[in-house]
N, C-alpha and C positions, 0 to 999 in steps of 0.2 A: 504494500500500500504506500501511501505518500511518505516520502522522505521528509524529515523535519528540516526547517530552515537551517538550523545549526549543522545538521549532517551534510546538507548540500554545500554550504559554505566551506565546511571543513574539507570537502572534496574539490576545492578550488573552483567553486561556483557551479560546476556540473561535473558529472563523472566523465573521465576520459576513457571511453570505451571503444571497441572496434568500430562502432557506428561513426565515430568521429574520424578515424583514420588519419591520413595525412592531409591536413587542411590547407597546405600551402598552395598558392596559385590564384588564378582569377576567380575561381568558384568558392573561395574560402567563406565568403559571407553567406552564400546560399547553403553551404554545407553546415555551417554553424547554426544558421536559422533552422534548418531541418532537424538537426540533432536536439536543439533546445526545444523546438516545438513538440517533437515526439515525447520528450521527457516531461514537459509541462502538461500536455494532454494526457499522458499516461500516469499522471500524478506521482511520478518519480521525483519531481521537484514540486514541493507543496506550495499551494497558494500562500503568499506572504513571504516567500523566500527572497532574500536580497540577492540580486545579481550584480556582481562587480566586474566591470569590463576588464580591468587589469588582470584579475585572477583568471578569467575565462581565456583571455588572450595568451597568458603564460601557459595555461593547461593545454591549449591547442597549438602553441608554437607559432603564433601569428602576431601581427601588430594589433593595436586596439581598433584600427579603422574598420576592418571587416566585422569585428564584434559589435561595434557601434551600429553599423548598418543593419546587422541581423536583429539587434534589439529594437531599432526603430521600426522594422517590419513587424516584429512581434507586437509592438505597441499599436500599430495600425490594425492588427488582428484582435486587439483587445485582450491579449494574453499577458501583456506586461504593462505595468503602470509606471510612468516616469514622474517623480515628484521633485521639482526643482529644489535644491538645497537639502533634500532628504536622501534621495537615492532612487534606485530602480528596483522594483519588486514584481514578482510574479503576481498577476492580478488574481483577485478572488473571483469566484464564479458569480456571474450576473444572472439573476433570475429572469429579468425581462429578456436578456439575450437568449437564454435557453428557450423561452416560450416562442420568441420570434423564429429561432432556428427550426423548431418543430413545425411551425406553420409552413415554412419554406420546404422542409422535407416532405410533408404531406402532399403539397401541391406537385412537386417535381417527381417524387418517387411513385406516386399513384399514376401519373402520366406515363412514366417509364414502364411500369409493370403492365399497364394496359397494352402498350405497344409491343412489349416482349411477348405477351400472350398471343398477340395477333400474328407475329412473324416467326416465333421460335420454331426451329426444326429439331430433329431428333438429336443432332450433335449438340445444340444449345441446351436441350433438356439434360443430356448426359453430363455436360459441364456443370450444370446446377446441382445435379445429384452428387457429383464428385465434391463439390463445394460443401454440401451437407455432410458428407463423410468426413471431411477435414474438421468440421465443427464438432462432430461427434467424437472423433479421436481426441481433440484438444479438451473437450469436456470430461471425457472419461479418465484422462490422465491428469486432470486438474491444472492444465497449463492455461492460466488466465490470459496472458498476453497473446498466446497463439489463438485462443478462442476469439478474442477481440479482433485479431487480424483476419481470421477466417470469416467472421461476421462482416467486417468491412468489405472483404473481397466478394462476398455473396451479393451485397447491394451494388457494388461496382459492376459485377457481372450482369446483373439484371439490366443496368443502364446500357452496357455494351450490347447486349442481345437486342435491346429495343432499337438500336441504331442511333442512339443519342448519348454517346459516352460523356459528352460535356455536361450533361445534367448532373452526373456524379461529381464532377469537378466543382460545380457550384455548390452542391450540397456539402461536400467535404470542407470547403472554405468557410461555410456558414455554421457548421455544427461543432466547432471546437469546444464550446462551453457545454454542449450536450454530452460530448464524449467524456469530459471530466466528471460529469455526474454519473455516467454509465460505469466508469471505473469503480465508483463507490458501491455499485450494486452487483458487480460481477462475482464477488466471492460467494454469493448465494447460489448454491447448486440448483435449487428449484427454479431460479430465474433463468439460468442458462438452459435448463431443460425446456422451459416455456419458449425461449427464443428459437430453439431448434424445431419445436413443434409448429411454431408460427411460420418459420421458413419453409418447412415441409409442405404446409398448406398452400403457400405461395407457389411452390414448384409444381404441385399437383394441378393447380389452376392454370398455370402456364402450359403445362404438358397437355391439358385438355383444350387449350386455345379458348378458354372461357374468360373473356376480358372483364366481365362484370365481377366474377368470383375472384379473379386475380386482384382487381383493385380493392375489393372489400377485404381480402385477406391482408393486403399490404396496409390498408388503413387501420385494421385491428392491431396489426403488429406495431405500427408506429405509435398508436395510441398507448401501447403498453411499454414502449421503449424505456420510459421513466415512470417511477411512481410519482406521487406529488412532489413537485420541486420544493414546495414549502416544507414538506415533511423531511426531505433530505437535508434542507438547510437547518431545520431544528435538530436533526441528529448530528450534523457536522457544522456547527455555526462558525468554526474557525476557518472554514474553506469558502464561505459565501460572503457576498457583498452585503452591506447594510441595506435596509429598505431605502428606496429612492429619496425619501424625505430627509434622510440623515446624511451627514457629510461623509464622503469617502476619504479614508486615510489609510496608509499602509498598516498592516497588522502590527508591525514592530518597527519603530524608528531607531536609527543608530543612537547610541548613548549620547553622542556629542550633539544630537539634534533635539534632545528632550529638554 
């Protein structure tokens, strides 16, 4: 689950893992952005964690310029908050952003699954069944990260089969806050089992070329992607933004700023 702010900072801002690789060169900013984004969305770096450009640059063996560019992009994606004179912090989860993202998902993915049901051939259906098998394997072995990855791949595959792969690109860009919520629910085995059953219903509807049933199955699935956002916020208040009426501040300010 989420790494504490103290733990992440102790690891020089972020873990230097094989994902980071050799970050030298023109693509350093993009690679640092991708690695940080993955770890933030995966809750490996907890909301409220301080991100220090100097430490990240040293860990990655680059100058601060690509790190700064990566952090600015994360700020544009609302995954990082930059507080002048205080510092840069991983943003807390925004409840309004989660709700907005789910509206976008419903609209685009229901469109995609209808089209997938209309055009899918036997090869496409076989690919979907293979995707379900990967999810089952990850579930049975308790590999949460692999299960999440297989879940993502399933939805991407539906968009590809529909002939509109860019729909998934838009959904992926908008649902970062949703994914952070989902990570909080994945340890529940019964929820993973429900996800697989819902995906199976989508596949059967696509295989039957039943556009209405496919859309209804996708709608039910997306309605259940998250339990009540407010309930999650009550269970994990340290990870969520304050209500909109309250002032947003970092979870923890540097001692020198207090």
